[in-house]
All heavy atoms as an XYZ file, in Angstrom:
657
protein
N     -19.027    -25.049     -8.581
C     -18.447    -25.821     -7.500
C     -19.566    -26.123     -6.501
O     -20.269    -25.220     -6.070
C     -17.330    -24.999     -6.836
C     -16.622    -25.741     -5.744
S     -15.322    -24.766     -4.949
C     -14.141    -24.571     -6.234
N     -19.714    -27.368     -6.116
C     -20.790    -27.696     -5.173
C     -20.548    -27.052     -3.816
O     -19.416    -26.790     -3.415
C     -20.744    -29.226     -5.071
C     -19.597    -29.692     -5.865
C     -19.002    -28.537     -6.575
N     -21.631    -26.814     -3.112
C     -21.523    -26.150     -1.811
C     -20.791    -27.006     -0.796
O     -20.230    -26.487      0.166
C     -22.918    -25.806     -1.275
O     -23.690    -26.992     -1.180
C     -23.593    -24.778     -2.150
N     -20.745    -28.304     -0.980
C     -20.030    -29.189     -0.062
C     -18.525    -28.966     -0.131
O     -17.813    -29.239      0.821
C     -20.344    -30.657     -0.368
C     -21.801    -31.014     -0.136
C     -22.121    -32.417     -0.612
O     -21.345    -33.014     -1.340
N     -23.272    -32.932     -0.211
N     -18.020    -28.494     -1.240
C     -16.574    -28.279     -1.404
C     -16.126    -26.928     -0.828
O     -14.948    -26.722     -0.573
C     -16.201    -28.365     -2.873
N     -17.054    -25.991     -0.615
C     -16.686    -24.670     -0.122
C     -16.181    -24.697      1.318
O     -15.210    -24.014      1.656
C     -17.870    -23.720     -0.251
C     -18.266    -23.339     -1.671
C     -19.494    -22.435     -1.642
C     -17.126    -22.652     -2.379
N     -16.803    -25.483      2.169
C     -16.397    -25.552      3.568
C     -14.982    -26.124      3.732
O     -14.154    -25.527      4.420
C     -17.419    -26.343      4.384
C     -17.186    -26.361      5.894
C     -17.166    -24.948      6.456
C     -18.247    -27.199      6.589
N     -14.653    -27.244      3.104
C     -13.263    -27.730      3.211
C     -12.250    -26.755      2.611
O     -11.134    -26.603      3.120
C     -13.271    -29.049      2.446
C     -14.686    -29.494      2.445
C     -15.500    -28.231      2.455
N     -12.627    -26.070      1.553
C     -11.730    -25.088      0.939
C     -11.480    -23.912      1.878
O     -10.337    -23.461      2.033
C     -12.335    -24.598     -0.385
C     -11.474    -23.638     -1.193
C     -10.177    -24.300     -1.614
C     -12.236    -23.163     -2.415
N     -12.510    -23.456      2.553
C     -12.371    -22.382      3.530
C     -11.498    -22.828      4.697
O     -10.631    -22.092      5.162
C     -13.749    -21.942      4.023
C     -13.776    -20.835      5.068
C     -13.151    -19.556      4.516
C     -15.188    -20.568      5.546
N     -11.708    -24.048      5.174
C     -10.896    -24.594      6.263
C      -9.433    -24.700      5.849
O      -8.527    -24.371      6.624
C     -11.450    -25.973      6.669
C     -10.745    -26.658      7.823
C     -10.857    -25.825      9.088
C     -11.305    -28.057      8.039
N      -9.172    -25.112      4.633
C      -7.807    -25.205      4.120
C      -7.141    -23.828      4.085
O      -5.973    -23.680      4.469
C      -7.820    -25.838      2.727
C      -6.470    -25.989      2.054
C      -5.577    -26.945      2.846
C      -6.630    -26.466      0.625
N      -7.865    -22.819      3.656
C      -7.308    -21.451      3.610
C      -6.966    -20.947      5.005
O      -5.914    -20.342      5.216
C      -8.301    -20.504      2.938
S      -8.516    -20.802      1.187
N      -7.819    -21.211      5.983
C      -7.559    -20.782      7.358
C      -6.337    -21.495      7.910
O      -5.480    -20.884      8.555
C      -8.808    -21.026      8.246
C      -8.483    -20.823      9.721
C      -9.931    -20.110      7.820
N      -6.222    -22.793      7.665
C      -5.070    -23.554      8.148
C      -3.773    -23.080      7.501
O      -2.731    -23.016      8.158
C      -5.288    -25.052      7.898
C      -6.369    -25.714      8.761
C      -6.572    -27.156      8.333
C      -6.010    -25.620     10.233
N      -3.805    -22.761      6.223
C      -2.602    -22.253      5.541
C      -2.177    -20.905      6.101
O      -0.986    -20.630      6.265
C      -2.848    -22.154      4.033
C      -2.867    -23.476      3.279
C      -3.239    -23.235      1.819
C      -1.535    -24.176      3.375
N      -3.129    -20.055      6.425
C      -2.811    -18.751      6.990
C      -2.159    -18.908      8.352
O      -1.174    -18.233      8.667
C      -4.070    -17.894      7.100
C      -3.879    -16.473      7.619
C      -2.995    -15.697      6.671
C      -5.220    -15.791      7.773
N      -2.650    -19.842      9.170
C      -2.053    -20.080     10.484
C      -0.680    -20.719     10.361
O       0.219    -20.446     11.146
C      -2.971    -20.956     11.335
C      -4.203    -20.238     11.792
C      -5.116    -21.133     12.615
O      -4.888    -22.325     12.715
N      -6.141    -20.538     13.196
N      -0.469    -21.576      9.392
C       0.817    -22.235      9.197
C       1.892    -21.219      8.803
O       3.072    -21.399      9.104
C       0.697    -23.318      8.126
N       1.504    -20.154      8.148
C       2.455    -19.116      7.746
C       2.722    -18.122      8.868
O       3.500    -17.205      8.710
C       1.941    -18.366      6.519
C       1.888    -19.204      5.270
C       1.312    -18.428      4.106
O       0.759    -17.359      4.268
N       1.434    -18.991      2.911
N       2.103    -18.299      9.996
C       2.321    -17.393     11.118
C       1.217    -16.367     11.254
O       1.269    -15.510     12.122
N       0.232    -16.409     10.416
C      -0.871    -15.466     10.509
C      -0.460    -14.065     10.084
O       0.617    -13.827      9.551
N      -1.330    -13.143     10.345
C      -1.070    -11.748     10.014
C      -0.230    -11.144     11.126
O      -0.616    -11.173     12.289
C      -2.399    -10.978      9.848
C      -2.130     -9.529      9.509
C      -3.245    -11.623      8.773
N       0.918    -10.621     10.792
C       1.816    -10.044     11.795
C       1.750     -8.534     11.754
O       1.649     -7.931     10.691
C       3.262    -10.465     11.536
C       3.487    -11.924     11.657
C       4.938    -12.221     11.469
N       5.146    -13.667     11.361
C       6.306    -14.214     11.184
N       7.377    -13.478     11.059
N       6.419    -15.511     11.110
N       1.865     -7.938     12.928
C       1.964     -6.491     13.005
C       3.433     -6.123     13.057
O       4.185     -6.670     13.855
C       1.256     -5.958     14.251
C      -0.242     -6.073     14.179
C      -0.879     -5.421     15.375
C      -2.382     -5.500     15.279
N      -3.015     -4.886     16.438
N       3.829     -5.211     12.190
C       5.216     -4.773     12.151
C       5.465     -3.770     13.254
O       4.665     -2.860     13.458
C       5.505     -4.139     10.791
C       6.969     -4.142     10.449
C       7.194     -3.557      9.065
N       7.790     -2.258      9.295
C       7.503     -1.168      8.647
N       6.609     -1.178      7.718
N       8.091     -0.045      8.912
N       6.576     -3.911     13.955
C       6.919     -2.948     15.000
C       7.344     -1.631     14.373
O       8.040     -1.607     13.369
C       8.072     -3.467     15.853
C       7.688     -4.567     16.772
C       8.848     -4.885     17.660
N       8.488     -5.919     18.609
C       9.287     -6.339     19.546
N      10.498     -5.844     19.668
N       8.904     -7.283     20.372
N       6.930     -0.554     14.975
C       7.314      0.768     14.502
C       8.668      1.123     15.091
O       8.928      0.907     16.263
C       6.292      1.817     14.931
O       5.050      1.520     14.369
N       9.537      1.670     14.255
C      10.828      2.132     14.742
C      10.659      3.517     15.339
O       9.651      4.186     15.131
C      11.864      2.181     13.602
O      11.414      3.129     12.631
C      12.048      0.818     12.959
N      11.660      3.942     16.083
C      11.606      5.252     16.726
C      11.481      6.365     15.687
O      10.731      7.312     15.853
C      12.861      5.449     17.573
C      12.834      6.697     18.412
C      14.055      6.785     19.296
C      14.014      8.030     20.153
N      15.191      8.145     21.012
N      12.192      6.205     14.581
C      12.154      7.229     13.526
C      10.759      7.324     12.908
O      10.258      8.409     12.661
C      13.183      6.898     12.453
C      13.340      7.970     11.411
C      14.450      7.646     10.450
C      14.635      8.757      9.451
N      15.712      8.479      8.514
N      10.105      6.169     12.679
C       8.763      6.184     12.111
C       7.772      6.821     13.067
O       6.867      7.528     12.642
C       8.319      4.758     11.789
C       9.010      4.151     10.609
C       8.633      2.695     10.417
O       8.199      2.046     11.379
O       8.784      2.223      9.279
N       7.944      6.575     14.381
C       7.042      7.166     15.361
C       7.192      8.679     15.401
O       6.220      9.406     15.560
C       7.311      6.571     16.740
C       6.851      5.122     16.853
S       7.364      4.326     18.361
C       6.440      5.238     19.556
N       8.428      9.182     15.232
C       8.641     10.618     15.229
C       8.009     11.248     13.998
O       7.496     12.352     14.050
C      10.128     10.938     15.267
C      10.772     10.664     16.593
C      12.271     10.894     16.547
O      12.862     11.017     15.484
N      12.887     10.944     17.712
N       8.057     10.536     12.876
C       7.501     11.082     11.650
C       5.981     11.108     11.685
O       5.365     11.931     11.029
C       7.969     10.269     10.450
C       9.433     10.462     10.155
C       9.892      9.580      9.017
O       9.191      8.692      8.573
N      11.102      9.811      8.547
N       5.366     10.207     12.442
C       3.914     10.193     12.484
C       3.341     11.273     13.385
O       2.184     11.625     13.253
C       3.390      8.823     12.956
O       3.928      8.543     14.234
C       3.751      7.731     11.987
N       4.153     11.797     14.309
C       3.676     12.877     15.159
C       3.588     14.148     14.325
O       4.506     14.479     13.590
C       4.617     13.090     16.336
C       4.650     11.923     17.282
C       5.682     12.119     18.367
O       6.474     13.043     18.311
N       5.668     11.259     19.347
N       2.491     14.828     14.444
C       2.300     16.033     13.662
C       3.150     17.168     14.218
O       3.199     17.380     15.430
C       0.829     16.439     13.664
C      -0.118     15.469     12.981
C      -1.547     15.934     13.161
C       0.216     15.324     11.529
N       3.836     17.882     13.342
C       4.623     19.006     13.828
C       3.731     20.146     14.309
O       2.572     20.245     13.919
C       5.440     19.429     12.606
C       4.702     18.902     11.438
C       3.954     17.694     11.908
N       4.321     20.980     15.148
C       3.599     22.144     15.621
C       3.293     23.076     14.460
O       3.985     23.074     13.454
C       4.507     22.859     16.632
C       3.768     23.504     17.743
C       4.742     24.017     18.738
N       5.213     25.295     18.273
C       5.943     26.119     18.997
N       6.328     25.762     20.188
N       6.314     27.276     18.539
N       2.273     23.868     14.591
C       1.892     24.786     13.526
C       3.018     25.794     13.273
O       3.558     26.375     14.208
C       0.617     25.523     13.919
C       0.111     26.457     12.848
C      -1.160     27.153     13.280
O      -1.969     26.538     13.980
O      -1.320     28.321     12.915
N       3.358     26.002     12.027
C       4.403     26.958     11.651
C       3.769     28.343     11.583
O       2.796     28.557     10.864
C       5.025     26.602     10.288
C       5.572     25.170     10.293
C       6.098     27.596      9.915
C       6.747     24.942     11.185
N       4.316     29.276     12.334
C       3.790     30.643     12.344
C       4.682     31.546     11.503
O       5.811     31.213     11.187
C       3.737     31.160     13.778
C       2.788     30.366     14.659
C       2.740     30.919     16.055
C       1.789     30.092     16.900
N       1.724     30.559     18.277
N       4.187     32.708     11.167
C       4.959     33.688     10.405
C       6.032     34.286     11.311
O       5.768     34.595     12.470
C       4.029     34.785      9.845
C       3.041     34.162      8.861
C       4.830     35.888      9.182
C       1.999     35.132      8.355
N       7.250     34.435     10.777
C       8.346     35.013     11.553
C       8.017     36.469     11.883
O       7.586     37.230     11.012
C       9.651     34.942     10.773
S      10.238     33.275     10.516
N       8.221     36.832     13.131
C       7.891     38.180     13.564
C       9.018     39.170     13.315
O       8.782     40.375     13.237
C       7.526     38.161     15.047
C       6.264     37.359     15.315
C       5.937     37.239     16.789
O       6.649     37.848     17.617
O       4.962     36.557     17.117
N      10.251     38.681     13.212
C      11.400     39.567     12.976
C      11.652     39.689     11.476
O      11.292     38.801     10.708
C      12.648     38.981     13.635
C      12.578     38.956     15.147
C      13.878     38.421     15.696
C      13.869     38.396     17.208
N      15.147     37.905     17.740
N      12.303     40.777     11.056
C      12.664     40.898      9.638
C      13.693     39.821      9.259
O      14.532     39.453     10.061
C      13.273     42.294      9.519
C      13.365     42.842     10.887
C      12.648     41.951     11.823
N      13.600     39.324      8.030
C      14.439     38.220      7.570
C      15.403     38.710      6.503
O      14.991     39.354      5.544
C      13.559     37.095      7.003
C      14.406     35.963      6.488
C      12.582     36.615      8.045
N      16.691     38.406      6.690
C      17.690     38.688      5.659
C      17.768     37.489      4.721
O      17.475     36.357      5.108
C      19.067     38.917      6.288
C      19.078     40.171      7.138
O      18.359     41.129      6.865
N      19.863     40.160      8.190
N      18.189     37.716      3.494
C      18.245     36.648      2.489
C      19.188     35.535      2.911
O      18.962     34.367      2.606
C      18.601     37.222      1.092
C      18.386     36.181     -0.005
C      20.040     37.706      1.073
C      16.951     35.899     -0.279
N      20.255     35.839      3.662
C      21.205     34.791      4.071
C      20.578     33.814      5.076
O      21.030     32.687      5.218
C      22.480     35.401      4.651
C      22.307     35.972      6.025
N      21.781     37.230      6.240
C      22.562     35.434      7.250
C      21.741     37.450      7.548
N      22.204     36.386      8.187
N      19.519     34.202      5.743
C      18.853     33.319      6.705
C      18.079     32.210      6.004
O      17.734     31.197      6.615
C      17.922     34.127      7.607
C      18.656     35.123      8.475
S      17.531     36.156      9.395
C      17.218     35.105     10.782
N      17.804     32.368      4.728
C      17.048     31.366      3.976
C      17.846     30.085      3.757
O      17.305     29.098      3.263
C      16.605     31.933      2.631
S      15.404     33.268      2.808
N      19.090     30.065      4.146
C      19.918     28.864      4.006
C      19.689     27.883      5.146
O      20.299     26.827      5.178
C      21.403     29.239      3.974
C      21.783     30.043      2.765
C      23.272     30.239      2.703
N      23.554     31.469      1.964
C      24.430     32.372      2.306
N      25.157     32.208      3.392
N      24.615     33.447      1.582
N      18.827     28.210      6.099
C      18.564     27.332      7.248
C      17.131     26.818      7.201
O      16.293     27.214      8.005
C      18.811     28.094      8.550
C      20.259     28.520      8.713
C      20.465     29.134     10.060
N      19.855     30.475     10.098
C      19.903     31.281     11.135
N      20.518     30.898     12.227
N      19.335     32.474     11.088
N      16.808     25.921      6.248
C      15.430     25.435      6.133
C      15.070     24.483      7.273
O      15.938     23.860      7.883
C      15.428     24.700      4.796
C      16.826     24.242      4.629
C      17.682     25.318      5.246
N      13.783     24.365      7.563
C      13.295     23.458      8.593
C      11.855     23.082      8.281
O      11.191     23.735      7.493
C      13.379     24.104      9.973
S      12.390     25.597     10.133
N      11.397     22.016      8.942
C      10.001     21.595      8.819
C       9.278     21.776     10.148
O       8.081     21.968     10.176
C       9.920     20.144      8.372
N      10.010     21.694     11.259
C       9.431     21.906     12.581
C      10.532     22.279     13.565
O      11.718     22.180     13.265
C       8.633     20.692     13.052
C       9.343     19.380     12.927
C      10.080     18.862     13.987
C       9.282     18.649     11.746
C      10.733     17.661     13.878
C       9.940     17.449     11.632
C      10.659     16.954     12.703
O      11.308     15.761     12.592
N      10.144     22.712     14.754
C      11.065     23.288     15.733
C      12.198     22.364     16.151
O      13.302     22.824     16.444
C      10.308     23.744     16.986
C       9.383     24.922     16.704
O       9.583     25.614     15.695
O       8.454     25.144     17.506
N      11.969     21.066     16.188
C      13.006     20.128     16.634
C      14.221     20.131     15.713
O      15.297     19.710     16.111
C      12.442     18.715     16.729
C      11.495     18.532     17.882
C      11.013     17.107     17.961
C      10.051     16.924     19.109
N       9.550     15.549     19.188
N      14.069     20.575     14.488
C      15.186     20.624     13.550
C      16.083     21.834     13.806
O      17.164     21.915     13.267
C      14.673     20.661     12.111
C      14.001     19.388     11.677
C      13.526     19.452     10.243
O      13.649     20.512      9.600
O      13.026     18.428      9.769
N      15.632     22.769     14.611
C      16.386     23.994     14.886
C      17.207     23.833     16.171
O      16.879     23.028     17.038
C      15.438     25.179     15.025
S      14.441     25.473     13.546
N      18.249     24.646     16.286
C      19.081     24.626     17.484
C      18.351     25.324     18.623
O      17.281     25.889     18.447
C      20.410     25.318     17.195
C      21.246     24.587     16.159
C      22.509     25.339     15.818
O      22.694     26.474     16.224
N      23.381     24.700     15.070
N      18.980     25.300     19.804
C      18.376     25.891     21.003
C      18.041     27.367     20.769
O      18.745     28.080     20.067
C      19.317     25.756     22.180
N      16.962     27.840     21.378
C      16.459     29.222     21.275
C      16.071     29.615     19.854
O      15.962     30.796     19.557
C      17.469     30.223     21.829
C      17.661     30.062     23.313
O      16.738     29.660     24.015
N      18.851     30.344     23.791
N      15.876     28.641     18.973
C      15.413     28.908     17.613
C      14.079     28.219     17.398
O      13.800     27.186     17.989
C      16.411     28.397     16.576
C      17.652     29.242     16.516
O      17.651     30.397     16.900
N      18.739     28.655     16.045
N      13.261     28.808     16.555
C      11.996     28.188     16.178
C      11.924     28.116     14.664
O      12.632     28.836     13.953
C      10.778     28.976     16.729
C      10.764     30.411     16.191
C      10.753     28.941     18.239
C       9.452     31.133     16.432
N      11.066     27.254     14.175
C      10.840     27.136     12.738
C       9.655     28.039     12.394
O       8.572     27.893     12.945
C      10.535     25.681     12.400
S      10.427     25.357     10.638
N       9.883     29.001     11.521
C       8.799     29.912     11.149
C       8.804     30.156      9.638
O       9.781     29.907      8.957
C       8.895     31.218     11.928
S      10.436     32.103     11.747
N       7.697     30.651      9.138
C       7.480     30.824      7.708
C       7.911     32.220      7.253
O       7.582     33.223      7.879
C       6.003     30.618      7.407
O       5.746     30.833      6.058
N       8.651     32.262      6.147
C       9.104     33.535      5.566
C       8.787     33.558      4.077
O       8.203     32.620      3.551
C      10.620     33.725      5.750
O      11.293     32.711      5.004
C      11.026     33.640      7.201
N       9.254     34.592      3.403
C       9.026     34.725      1.970
C       9.767     33.662      1.172
O       9.355     33.299      0.077
C       9.440     36.125      1.467
C      10.904     36.396      1.602
C      11.788     36.108      0.580
C      11.417     36.936      2.773
C      13.137     36.361      0.714
C      12.755     37.201      2.910
C      13.627     36.906      1.877
N      10.880     33.128      1.726
C      11.663     32.157      0.960
C      11.286     30.711      1.266
O      11.310     29.870      0.398
C      13.151     32.369      1.178
S      13.686     32.330      2.898
N      10.957     30.405      2.521
C      10.552     29.067      2.974
C      10.485     29.065      4.489
O      10.662     30.096      5.110
C      11.519     27.997      2.488
C      12.924     28.157      3.087
C      13.843     27.066      2.651
N      14.648     27.566      1.554
C      15.680     26.962      1.036
N      16.037     25.804      1.506
N      16.357     27.465      0.053
N      10.266     27.914      5.094
C      10.326     27.802      6.548
C      11.796     27.777      6.968
O      12.573     26.992      6.437
C       9.641     26.526      7.031
C       8.167     26.523      6.758
O       7.560     27.565      6.521
N       7.573     25.361      6.763
N      12.153     28.632      7.908
C      13.537     28.714      8.354
C      13.609     28.704      9.875
O      12.641     28.989     10.559
C      14.239     29.986      7.821
C      13.557     31.238      8.369
C      14.294     29.997      6.306
C      14.359     32.510      8.180
N      14.819     28.386     10.383
C      15.090     28.483     11.821
C      15.468     29.922     12.140
O      16.326     30.516     11.480
C      16.247     27.560     12.204
S      15.852     25.825     12.075
N      14.814     30.491     13.145
C      15.094     31.874     13.521
C      15.189     31.964     15.032
O      14.434     31.340     15.763
C      14.008     32.801     13.013
C      14.221     34.250     13.413
S      12.957     35.321     12.736
C      13.781     35.838     11.250
N      16.129     32.794     15.515
C      16.328     33.017     16.934
C      15.123     33.763     17.496
O      14.668     34.748     16.935
C      17.608     33.817     17.155
C      18.039     33.832     18.587
O      17.222     33.763     19.493
N      19.323     33.940     18.803
N      14.620     33.301     18.631
C      13.443     33.931     19.228
C      13.795     35.061     20.177
O      12.922     35.767     20.670
C      12.568     32.887     19.943
C      13.342     32.180     21.034
C      11.981     31.914     18.963
C      12.506     31.238     21.869
N      15.062     35.218     20.502
C      15.473     36.287     21.416
C      15.742     37.588     20.712
O      15.951     37.737     19.626
C      16.699     35.853     22.208
C      16.466     34.624     23.086
C      17.763     34.219     23.751
C      15.407     34.897     24.126
């Protein structure tokens, strides 16, 4: 292809991109923003754990109810009362 044809072809590509609205940035939803925030470090549970407590899995503290934290045990990360 001759070099004279490259410039009009490049101009055509730029015009087509602008006609389509260009490159758009997608807005982040609230849920996506929460997922991108790194959870707090999960620490080992300091209290002894009963097997029935393993039914309350969690990934971070916000998933637990008030006065509970997410901590690591032998079965998985669980919500445990801090009091």
